[in-house]
All heavy atoms as an XYZ file, in Angstrom:
826
protein
N       0.847     -1.176      0.000
C       0.000      0.000      0.000
C       0.895      1.243      0.000
O       1.794      1.362      0.817
C      -0.891     -0.030      1.238
C      -1.840      1.111      1.325
S      -2.983      0.795      2.658
C      -4.315      1.734      2.061
N       0.652      2.203     -0.906
C       1.498      3.393     -0.963
C       1.290      4.285      0.253
O       0.204      4.365      0.807
C       1.059      4.089     -2.243
C      -0.291      3.572     -2.555
C      -0.361      2.193     -1.962
N       2.389      4.952      0.636
C       2.313      5.875      1.767
C       1.591      7.131      1.341
O       1.711      7.587      0.226
C       3.712      6.236      2.248
C       4.433      5.075      2.859
C       5.779      5.518      3.372
C       6.519      4.357      3.981
N       7.820      4.742      4.495
N       0.828      7.683      2.254
C       0.141      8.938      2.000
C       0.842     10.047      2.753
O       1.498      9.814      3.735
C      -1.301      8.867      2.488
C      -2.160      7.940      1.718
C      -3.574      8.164      2.156
N      -4.354      6.972      1.919
C      -5.606      6.850      2.249
N      -6.213      7.847      2.867
N      -6.275      5.776      2.002
N       0.641     11.247      2.273
C       1.179     12.383      3.002
C       1.595     13.483      2.062
O       1.823     13.274      0.879
N       1.676     14.624      2.649
C       2.071     15.798      1.891
C       3.536     15.675      1.486
O       4.382     15.271      2.265
C       1.864     17.040      2.760
C       1.993     18.324      2.045
C       1.614     19.446      2.975
C       1.654     20.765      2.234
N       1.291     21.858      3.113
N       3.843     16.038      0.236
C       5.211     16.032     -0.221
C       5.698     14.668     -0.666
O       6.891     14.470     -0.851
N       4.824     13.701     -0.801
C       5.219     12.376     -1.261
C       4.921     12.231     -2.740
O       3.891     12.639     -3.232
C       4.448     11.281     -0.505
C       4.694     11.275      0.968
C       5.833     10.404      1.269
N       6.104     10.438      2.708
C       7.215      9.974      3.219
N       8.128      9.465      2.452
N       7.415     10.022      4.495
N       5.873     11.633     -3.450
C       5.641     11.344     -4.857
C       5.072      9.945     -4.977
O       4.935      9.210     -3.999
C       6.969     11.473     -5.622
C       7.450     12.912     -5.678
C       8.742     13.051     -6.461
O       9.354     12.024     -6.794
O       9.120     14.197     -6.732
N       4.761      9.516     -6.186
C       4.142      8.220     -6.404
C       5.004      7.071     -5.924
O       4.508      6.048     -5.498
C       3.825      8.045     -7.890
C       2.695      8.936     -8.350
C       2.390      8.750     -9.823
O       2.871      7.764    -10.421
O       1.662      9.573    -10.363
N       6.345      7.212     -5.958
C       7.220      6.124     -5.535
C       7.402      6.057     -4.023
O       8.081      5.183     -3.515
C       8.581      6.233     -6.215
C       9.331      7.502     -5.844
O       8.792      8.309     -5.059
O      10.463      7.678     -6.346
N       6.779      6.979     -3.277
C       6.851      6.958     -1.831
C       7.989      7.777     -1.262
O       8.101      7.928     -0.063
N       8.868      8.286     -2.114
C       9.975      9.103     -1.640
C       9.529     10.547     -1.482
O       8.722     11.019     -2.261
C      11.153      9.045     -2.626
C      11.768      7.662     -2.674
O      11.812      6.965     -1.667
N      12.230      7.275     -3.845
N      10.083     11.243     -0.499
C       9.717     12.651     -0.337
C      10.112     13.457     -1.567
O      11.142     13.202     -2.175
C      10.517     13.114      0.885
C      11.029     11.894      1.542
C      11.020     10.803      0.527
N       9.272     14.395     -1.915
C       9.554     15.253     -3.054
C      10.618     16.264     -2.669
O      10.557     16.880     -1.623
C       8.272     15.984     -3.468
O       8.553     16.917     -4.463
N      11.612     16.460     -3.532
C      12.688     17.400     -3.230
C      12.384     18.785     -3.742
O      13.107     19.719     -3.464
C      14.003     16.909     -3.837
O      13.915     16.941     -5.240
N      11.366     18.937     -4.575
C      11.013     20.251     -5.056
C      11.648     20.589     -6.394
O      11.252     21.518     -7.048
N      12.683     19.852     -6.819
C      13.241     20.060     -8.138
C      13.724     18.728     -8.700
O      13.868     17.755     -8.000
C      14.345     21.117     -8.129
C      15.487     20.798     -7.179
O      15.520     19.679     -6.640
O      16.349     21.668     -6.991
N      13.995     18.697     -9.981
C      14.248     17.440    -10.650
C      15.692     16.976    -10.598
O      15.975     15.836    -10.874
C      13.803     17.539    -12.119
O      14.519     18.565    -12.760
N      16.659     17.842    -10.216
C      18.054     17.436    -10.261
C      18.558     16.852     -8.955
O      19.729     16.541     -8.822
C      18.950     18.594    -10.722
C      18.891     19.792     -9.802
O      18.194     19.718     -8.783
O      19.546     20.794    -10.132
N      17.694     16.686     -7.957
C      18.061     16.030     -6.724
C      18.631     16.956     -5.661
O      18.932     16.524     -4.573
N      18.828     18.229     -5.973
C      19.319     19.172     -4.975
C      18.218     19.470     -3.973
O      17.040     19.425     -4.285
C      19.765     20.486     -5.618
C      21.031     20.318     -6.442
O      21.762     19.333     -6.192
O      21.266     21.146     -7.333
N      18.623     19.817     -2.755
C      17.650     20.169     -1.729
C      16.968     21.480     -2.097
O      17.583     22.355     -2.697
C      18.350     20.312     -0.378
N      15.687     21.616     -1.747
C      14.996     22.878     -2.038
C      15.578     24.009     -1.210
O      16.171     23.787     -0.161
C      13.547     22.595     -1.654
C      13.610     21.448     -0.705
C      14.826     20.657     -1.082
N      15.392     25.231     -1.676
C      15.893     26.397     -0.968
C      15.188     26.540      0.365
O      13.994     26.266      0.482
C      15.678     27.652     -1.802
N      15.925     26.958      1.377
C      15.340     27.150      2.702
C      14.494     28.409      2.716
O      14.797     29.380      2.053
C      16.441     27.257      3.751
C      17.206     25.959      3.905
C      18.242     26.085      4.983
C      18.990     24.774      5.112
N      20.008     24.832      6.134
N      13.421     28.381      3.522
C      12.525     29.532      3.598
C      13.210     30.738      4.194
O      12.903     31.855      3.856
C      11.281     29.187      4.421
C      10.343     28.268      3.709
C       9.099     28.038      4.514
C       8.144     27.132      3.772
N       6.926     26.901      4.512
N      14.140     30.554      5.091
C      14.791     31.659      5.769
C      16.035     32.160      5.057
O      16.917     32.706      5.686
N      16.122     31.969      3.762
C      17.306     32.382      3.026
C      17.508     33.890      3.135
O      16.569     34.657      3.091
C      17.185     31.971      1.559
N      18.764     34.286      3.273
C      19.097     35.704      3.399
C      18.954     36.396      2.058
O      19.254     35.840      1.024
C      20.539     35.862      3.887
C      20.807     35.209      5.209
C      20.519     36.135      6.316
C      20.882     35.461      7.640
N      20.467     36.158      8.748
N      18.476     37.628      2.086
C      18.349     38.439      0.885
C      19.321     39.589      0.978
O      19.554     40.120      2.050
C      16.927     38.991      0.759
C      15.919     37.911      0.449
C      14.532     38.448      0.616
N      14.223     38.322      2.034
C      13.584     39.225      2.739
N      13.131     40.303      2.198
N      13.362     39.057      4.010
N      19.842     39.989     -0.151
C      20.768     41.112     -0.171
C      20.035     42.397     -0.537
O      19.302     42.442     -1.505
C      21.865     40.842     -1.201
O      22.686     41.965     -1.328
N      20.234     43.434      0.261
C      19.661     44.752      0.012
C      20.802     45.752     -0.021
O      20.808     46.706      0.704
C      18.688     45.146      1.133
C      17.424     44.368      1.148
C      17.375     43.098      1.670
C      16.271     44.907      0.637
C      16.205     42.383      1.697
C      15.089     44.193      0.655
C      15.060     42.935      1.187
N      21.767     45.540     -0.852
C      22.975     46.337     -0.868
C      22.787     47.805     -1.147
O      23.748     48.511     -1.322
N      21.560     48.290     -1.199
C      21.332     49.710     -1.370
C      21.159     50.127     -2.817
O      21.202     51.298     -3.134
N      20.939     49.175     -3.700
C      20.750     49.553     -5.098
C      19.378     50.154     -5.295
O      18.490     50.013     -4.469
C      20.919     48.327     -6.005
O      19.861     47.429     -5.813
N      19.200     50.827     -6.414
C      17.950     51.539     -6.657
C      16.761     50.601     -6.807
O      15.639     50.998     -6.581
C      18.092     52.409     -7.901
O      18.382     51.597     -9.018
N      16.988     49.355     -7.162
C      15.864     48.444     -7.330
C      15.305     47.957     -6.001
O      14.220     47.411     -5.951
C      16.261     47.264     -8.210
C      17.354     46.396     -7.623
C      17.920     45.421     -8.635
O      17.621     45.562     -9.830
O      18.649     44.521     -8.225
N      16.029     48.153     -4.910
C      15.560     47.732     -3.598
C      14.516     48.686     -3.039
O      13.664     48.293     -2.283
C      16.721     47.646     -2.606
C      17.715     46.576     -2.983
O      17.291     45.583     -3.584
O      18.904     46.744     -2.687
N      14.606     49.940     -3.381
C      13.669     50.916     -2.877
C      14.312     52.275     -2.802
O      15.491     52.449     -3.089
N      13.525     53.237     -2.398
C      13.992     54.611     -2.269
C      14.196     54.892     -0.792
O      13.262     54.779      0.004
C      12.955     55.591     -2.863
C      13.378     57.026     -2.642
C      12.732     55.310     -4.327
N      15.418     55.244     -0.419
C      15.690     55.612      0.967
C      15.159     57.017      1.176
O      15.609     57.963      0.541
C      17.192     55.528      1.292
C      17.453     56.018      2.710
C      17.698     54.113      1.109
N      14.169     57.140      2.036
C      13.540     58.425      2.288
C      14.364     59.220      3.290
O      14.627     60.392      3.086
C      12.093     58.234      2.785
C      11.461     59.552      3.147
C      11.276     57.511      1.733
N      14.783     58.573      4.359
C      15.633     59.261      5.330
C      16.390     58.242      6.169
O      15.969     57.097      6.318
C      14.818     60.196      6.222
S      13.715     59.364      7.362
N      17.518     58.703      6.694
C      18.283     57.901      7.642
C      17.995     58.455      9.025
O      18.247     59.631      9.291
C      19.762     57.945      7.301
C      20.064     57.223      6.005
C      21.541     56.946      5.804
O      22.294     56.953      6.798
O      21.910     56.725      4.650
N      17.444     57.617      9.878
C      17.081     58.034     11.227
C      18.329     58.123     12.097
O      18.466     59.019     12.920
C      16.047     57.056     11.829
C      14.779     57.069     10.989
C      15.752     57.393     13.275
C      13.771     56.013     11.370
N      19.225     57.179     11.924
C      20.511     57.175     12.614
C      21.494     56.445     11.710
O      21.158     56.113     10.562
C      20.400     56.494     13.984
O      20.134     55.116     13.830
N      22.679     56.195     12.209
C      23.698     55.557     11.380
C      23.244     54.199     10.844
O      23.547     53.834      9.721
C      24.980     55.402     12.189
C      26.192     55.051     11.347
C      27.389     54.825     12.191
N      27.375     53.409     12.541
C      28.136     52.847     13.442
N      28.961     53.566     14.140
N      28.074     51.568     13.686
N      22.499     53.451     11.657
C      22.106     52.095     11.275
C      20.609     51.920     11.057
O      20.149     50.798     10.892
C      22.573     51.090     12.329
C      24.075     51.001     12.394
O      24.758     51.120     11.383
N      24.605     50.815     13.583
N      19.848     52.994     11.093
C      18.403     52.893     10.897
C      17.978     53.789      9.758
O      18.418     54.924      9.657
C      17.654     53.296     12.166
C      17.835     52.328     13.283
C      17.023     52.735     14.485
N      17.306     51.822     15.576
C      17.263     52.146     16.839
N      16.931     53.358     17.195
N      17.541     51.258     17.757
N      17.070     53.261      8.935
C      16.584     54.074      7.822
C      15.136     53.755      7.491
O      14.642     52.684      7.808
C      17.465     53.912      6.603
C      17.437     52.547      5.986
C      18.147     52.536      4.647
N      19.546     52.203      4.793
C      20.260     51.628      3.857
N      19.736     51.348      2.693
N      21.515     51.335      4.051
N      14.507     54.734      6.862
C      13.140     54.586      6.371
C      13.230     54.534      4.851
O      13.870     55.382      4.242
C      12.245     55.772      6.804
C      10.837     55.616      6.248
C      12.222     55.900      8.316
N      12.604     53.541      4.266
C      12.612     53.441      2.805
C      11.239     53.014      2.310
O      10.433     52.461      3.061
C      13.681     52.452      2.331
O      13.448     51.167      2.860
N      10.987     53.307      1.066
C       9.755     52.881      0.408
C      10.172     51.912     -0.684
O      11.051     52.220     -1.491
C       8.995     54.076     -0.197
C       7.754     53.604     -0.932
C       8.632     55.073      0.886
N       9.593     50.733     -0.670
C       9.941     49.743     -1.675
C       8.727     48.910     -2.033
O       7.681     49.012     -1.384
C      11.094     48.859     -1.204
C      10.810     48.059      0.034
C      12.087     47.404      0.540
N      11.780     46.450      1.581
C      11.790     45.139      1.423
N      12.097     44.616      0.272
N      11.480     44.338      2.407
N       8.864     48.108     -3.040
C       7.775     47.230     -3.471
C       8.079     45.824     -2.964
O       9.165     45.292     -3.189
C       7.643     47.234     -5.012
C       6.575     46.258     -5.457
C       7.316     48.629     -5.503
N       7.121     45.252     -2.252
C       7.250     43.892     -1.731
C       6.047     43.089     -2.211
O       4.913     43.462     -1.948
C       7.322     43.905     -0.205
C       7.368     42.550      0.404
C       6.365     41.931      1.088
C       8.461     41.634      0.382
N       6.768     40.696      1.488
C       8.057     40.484      1.059
C       9.740     41.683     -0.168
C       8.892     39.379      1.218
C      10.561     40.590      0.000
C      10.143     39.462      0.692
N       6.303     42.036     -2.944
C       5.260     41.184     -3.521
C       4.253     42.001     -4.315
O       3.051     41.819     -4.227
C       4.574     40.360     -2.437
C       5.528     39.397     -1.755
C       4.853     38.556     -0.694
O       3.745     38.841     -0.261
N       5.538     37.509     -0.266
N       4.773     42.963     -5.079
C       3.942     43.770     -5.962
C       3.203     44.918     -5.299
O       2.432     45.605     -5.955
N       3.428     45.122     -3.997
C       2.721     46.188     -3.285
C       3.732     47.112     -2.615
O       4.724     46.649     -2.045
C       1.796     45.594     -2.228
C       0.710     44.722     -2.819
C      -0.152     44.113     -1.756
C      -1.182     43.193     -2.398
N      -2.013     42.551     -1.394
N       3.484     48.424     -2.650
C       4.408     49.351     -1.990
C       4.325     49.226     -0.471
O       3.249     49.022      0.093
C       3.932     50.723     -2.454
C       2.533     50.527     -2.903
C       2.394     49.104     -3.328
N       5.492     49.324      0.179
C       5.551     49.270      1.635
C       6.474     50.370      2.144
O       7.382     50.810      1.450
C       6.096     47.920      2.149
O       7.417     47.727      1.662
C       5.214     46.764      1.725
N       6.214     50.809      3.372
C       7.101     51.726      4.072
C       7.883     50.870      5.059
O       7.307     50.233      5.934
C       6.306     52.833      4.802
C       7.247     53.722      5.596
C       5.494     53.646      3.806
N       9.195     50.837      4.882
C      10.059     49.944      5.648
C      10.917     50.760      6.596
O      11.666     51.635      6.164
C      10.936     49.150      4.666
C      11.581     47.941      5.293
O      10.879     47.196      5.988
O      12.788     47.746      5.069
N      10.790     50.500      7.894
C      11.608     51.141      8.923
C      12.457     50.031      9.516
O      11.926     49.113     10.135
C      10.737     51.820     10.001
C       9.754     52.796      9.353
C      11.612     52.509     11.044
C       8.675     53.290     10.278
N      13.779     50.102      9.305
C      14.603     48.943      9.611
C      16.008     49.325     10.056
O      16.547     50.345      9.666
C      14.699     48.082      8.354
C      15.354     46.746      8.550
C      14.860     45.735      7.543
N      13.415     45.633      7.471
C      12.657     44.897      8.280
N      13.218     44.202      9.241
N      11.362     44.854      8.133
N      16.600     48.451     10.890
C      18.007     48.564     11.260
C      18.845     47.831     10.219
O      18.421     46.806      9.681
C      18.267     47.946     12.636
C      17.795     48.799     13.772
C      18.278     48.297     15.118
O      18.928     47.230     15.204
O      17.988     48.979     16.103
N      20.023     48.352      9.956
C      20.951     47.739      9.008
C      22.267     47.447      9.711
O      22.582     48.042     10.740
C      21.194     48.676      7.818
C      20.073     48.664      6.818
C      18.859     49.249      7.113
C      20.228     48.053      5.588
C      17.816     49.235      6.209
C      19.196     48.029      4.672
C      17.981     48.624      4.983
N      23.038     46.514      9.169
C      24.365     46.194      9.684
C      25.321     46.039      8.504
O      24.897     45.859      7.368
C      24.330     44.923     10.539
C      23.978     43.672      9.773
C      24.974     42.836      9.278
C      22.648     43.315      9.531
C      24.665     41.684      8.567
C      22.326     42.178      8.832
C      23.337     41.360      8.358
O      23.028     40.231      7.649
N      26.609     46.144      8.781
C      27.623     46.031      7.739
C      28.100     44.588      7.635
O      28.370     43.944      8.648
C      28.821     46.934      8.041
C      28.497     48.412      7.980
S      27.996     48.978      6.351
C      29.538     48.862      5.477
N      28.188     44.083      6.403
C      28.726     42.749      6.153
C      29.488     42.812      4.834
O      28.908     43.146      3.800
C      27.600     41.717      6.075
C      28.116     40.306      5.833
C      26.989     39.309      5.804
C      27.544     37.920      5.559
N      26.465     36.931      5.483
N      30.754     42.502      4.887
C      31.608     42.515      3.698
C      31.536     43.856      2.966
O      31.482     43.908      1.744
C      31.243     41.375      2.744
C      31.402     40.006      3.374
O      32.312     39.843      4.218
O      30.624     39.092      3.027
N      31.493     44.950      3.721
C      31.481     46.278      3.133
C      30.140     46.734      2.590
O      30.039     47.802      2.005
N      29.091     45.940      2.767
C      27.756     46.307      2.288
C      26.812     46.447      3.476
O      26.938     45.735      4.465
C      27.185     45.235      1.354
C      27.902     45.116      0.045
C      27.192     44.101     -0.829
C      27.845     43.989     -2.182
N      27.136     43.031     -3.037
N      25.861     47.359      3.354
C      24.833     47.472      4.374
C      23.752     46.447      4.087
O      23.205     46.398      2.979
C      24.233     48.870      4.402
C      25.081     49.866      5.130
C      24.281     51.080      5.533
O      23.396     51.518      4.816
N      24.592     51.626      6.691
N      23.442     45.635      5.081
C      22.448     44.579      4.958
C      21.321     44.831      5.942
O      21.559     45.320      7.050
C      23.083     43.213      5.254
C      24.321     42.911      4.433
S      23.948     42.712      2.708
C      23.164     41.128      2.724
N      20.077     44.482      5.570
C      18.954     44.690      6.495
C      18.999     43.687      7.632
O      19.305     42.513      7.431
C      17.731     44.466      5.607
C      18.211     43.539      4.551
C      19.646     43.899      4.307
N      18.705     44.170      8.815
C      18.647     43.290      9.976
C      17.231     42.788     10.207
O      16.292     43.136      9.492
N      17.088     41.973     11.231
C      15.765     41.435     11.568
C      14.884     42.473     12.258
O      13.669     42.399     12.192
C      15.915     40.230     12.498
C      16.545     39.039     11.843
C      16.655     37.893     12.824
C      17.317     36.694     12.185
N      17.417     35.573     13.127
N      15.528     43.432     12.923
C      14.770     44.434     13.663
C      14.222     45.474     12.713
O      14.973     46.193     12.053
C      15.645     45.110     14.713
C      16.043     44.197     15.843
C      16.847     44.961     16.858
C      17.259     44.059     17.998
N      18.042     44.810     18.985
N      12.922     45.546     12.627
C      12.285     46.525     11.777
C      10.847     46.158     11.508
O      10.348     45.137     11.977
N      10.202     47.018     10.741
C       8.799     46.789     10.412
C       8.540     47.295      9.000
O       9.095     48.301      8.575
C       7.869     47.499     11.428
C       6.409     47.149     11.159
C       8.090     48.996     11.426
C       5.471     47.588     12.265
N       7.720     46.556      8.281
C       7.257     46.973      6.956
C       5.767     47.240      7.054
O       4.993     46.361      7.416
C       7.516     45.884      5.918
O       8.887     45.757      5.686
N       5.384     48.465      6.745
C       3.979     48.855      6.832
C       3.335     48.812      5.453
O       3.900     49.347      4.490
C       3.855     50.266      7.395
C       4.449     50.513      8.782
C       4.411     51.987      9.109
C       3.698     49.710      9.820
N       2.167     48.195      5.371
C       1.394     48.232      4.129
C       0.885     49.666      3.942
O       0.966     50.491      4.849
C       0.211     47.267      4.212
O      -0.716     47.711      5.185
N       0.352     49.954      2.772
C      -0.186     51.298      2.540
C      -1.295     51.643      3.523
O      -1.361     52.776      4.015
C      -0.702     51.428      1.104
C       0.350     51.752      0.056
C      -0.298     51.913     -1.312
C       1.127     52.992      0.402
N      -2.169     50.696      3.816
C      -3.251     50.954      4.774
C      -2.692     51.279      6.155
O      -3.145     52.212      6.822
C      -4.188     49.749      4.869
C      -5.016     49.546      3.615
O      -5.201     50.518      2.850
O      -5.469     48.407      3.387
N      -1.684     50.508      6.589
C      -1.079     50.763      7.890
C      -0.359     52.101      7.899
O      -0.427     52.840      8.884
C      -0.101     49.637      8.241
C      -0.783     48.316      8.474
C       0.197     47.163      8.544
O       1.270     47.199      7.936
N      -0.170     46.129      9.274
N       0.341     52.423      6.799
C       1.034     53.704      6.710
C       0.052     54.864      6.801
O       0.290     55.849      7.497
C       1.848     53.803      5.429
C       2.286     55.200      5.154
C       1.883     56.010      4.149
C       3.189     55.983      5.942
N       2.473     57.245      4.251
C       3.282     57.250      5.348
C       3.917     55.728      7.096
C       4.081     58.261      5.870
C       4.722     56.746      7.624
C       4.796     57.987      7.006
N      -1.088     54.762      6.120
C      -2.084     55.841      6.138
C      -2.637     56.056      7.548
O      -2.838     57.191      7.970
C      -3.205     55.544      5.145
C      -2.763     55.699      3.707
C      -3.843     55.306      2.732
C      -3.350     55.388      1.304
N      -4.351     54.923      0.336
N      -2.849     54.981      8.289
C      -3.335     55.101      9.671
C      -2.290     55.795     10.536
O      -2.601     56.711     11.307
C      -3.702     53.716     10.245
C      -4.936     53.155      9.522
C      -3.933     53.786     11.751
C      -5.220     51.695      9.822
N      -1.027     55.390     10.396
C       0.044     56.021     11.157
C       0.170     57.496     10.794
O       0.240     58.367     11.668
C       1.371     55.296     10.913
C       2.584     55.834     11.652
C       2.405     55.694     13.161
C       3.841     55.105     11.205
N       0.189     57.782      9.501
C       0.312     59.168      9.014
C      -0.823     60.041      9.543
O      -0.603     61.167      9.985
C       0.306     59.167      7.488
C       0.450     60.558      6.877
C       0.130     60.549      5.422
N      -1.285     60.181      5.250
C      -1.803     59.764      4.111
N      -1.057     59.631      3.048
N      -3.083     59.461      4.031
N      -2.048     59.516      9.536
C      -3.205     60.289      9.989
C      -3.185     60.538     11.496
O      -3.886     61.427     11.982
C      -4.502     59.583      9.597
C      -4.728     59.562      8.091
O      -4.053     60.331      7.370
O      -5.561     58.750      7.630
N      -2.392     59.756     12.229
C      -2.348     59.901     13.682
C      -1.039     60.495     14.190
O      -0.782     60.477     15.397
C      -2.597     58.543     14.346
C      -4.040     58.119     14.225
O      -4.902     58.640     14.925
N      -4.324     57.210     13.321
N      -0.229     61.056     13.301
C       1.066     61.606     13.711
C       0.933     62.738     14.718
O       1.738     62.849     15.646
C       1.869     62.073     12.501
C       2.573     60.955     11.727
C       3.286     61.521     10.515
C       3.528     60.192     12.601
N      -0.074     63.598     14.568
C      -0.259     64.692     15.525
C      -0.558     64.152     16.925
O      -0.025     64.662     17.919
C      -1.361     65.631     15.061
C      -0.947     66.499     13.886
C      -2.039     67.481     13.474
O      -2.898     67.808     14.322
O      -2.022     67.901     12.312
N      -1.401     63.132     17.009
C      -1.721     62.526     18.308
C      -0.484     61.884     18.922
O      -0.242     61.996     20.132
C      -2.820     61.470     18.154
C      -4.164     62.025     17.772
C      -5.149     60.888     17.578
C      -6.462     61.386     17.018
N      -7.388     60.272     16.709
N       0.294     61.217     18.096
C       1.516     60.573     18.582
C       2.496     61.623     19.071
O       3.088     61.499     20.155
C       2.138     59.694     17.472
C       1.206     58.529     17.133
C       3.526     59.188     17.880
C       1.565     57.781     15.865
N       2.661     62.691     18.293
C       3.578     63.769     18.661
C       3.152     64.422     19.965
O       3.984     64.708     20.843
C       3.657     64.788     17.528
C       4.804     65.759     17.707
O       5.902     65.307     18.122
O       4.611     66.949     17.431
N       1.862     64.628     20.132
C       1.335     65.227     21.358
C       1.618     64.321     22.554
O       2.049     64.783     23.617
C      -0.158     65.473     21.234
C      -0.791     66.146     22.422
C      -2.262     66.403     22.232
C      -2.891     67.007     23.465
N      -4.342     67.178     23.330
N       1.415     63.028     22.399
C       1.653     62.080     23.489
C       3.145     62.033     23.855
O       3.505     61.973     25.029
C       1.177     60.686     23.097
N       4.013     62.102     22.836
C       5.458     62.112     23.094
C       5.849     63.377     23.858
O       6.636     63.334     24.813
C       6.248     61.995     21.769
C       7.722     62.291     21.972
C       6.062     60.609     21.162
N       5.288     64.501     23.465
C       5.572     65.775     24.121
C       5.126     65.740     25.578
O       5.850     66.197     26.470
C       4.870     66.940     23.393
O       5.319     66.946     22.035
C       5.173     68.273     24.032
N       3.956     65.148     25.835
C       3.456     65.045     27.214
C       4.320     64.152     28.076
O       4.473     64.381     29.273
C       2.012     64.520     27.204
C       1.011     65.513     26.664
C      -0.387     64.904     26.511
O      -0.565     63.708     26.831
O      -1.292     65.627     26.062
N       4.910     63.127     27.505
C       5.727     62.176     28.261
C       7.166     62.669     28.432
O       7.915     62.106     29.217
C       5.750     60.810     27.563
C       4.395     60.164     27.427
C       3.850     59.727     28.743
C       2.510     59.042     28.565
N       1.880     58.714     29.817
N       7.548     63.694     27.679
C       8.937     64.191     27.741
C       9.152     65.113     28.909
O       8.358     65.834     29.344
C       9.308     64.927     26.463
O       9.221     64.044     25.368
């Protein structure tokens, strides 16, 4: 009786995802954002290692606020950061006065 399960081919062996026998690419593969124009437009640098940029992710524009680090002479994006969809950006933008007021009160 053939084994059932996700990722199984007809011969019962796990599917590798490609025909040449190499392992499939890992989901957590690192991406390079060396600062080229195709990565996005850097709107401002908040500090030496933090920047705000606008870029396209999966066909949709995003506002990316992220920390960067140096690796082999290139600036690479770190894990610390957030990418806001247009809807999220509009909500934040519309509430900037309230946020600024709250920051002023806490200072």
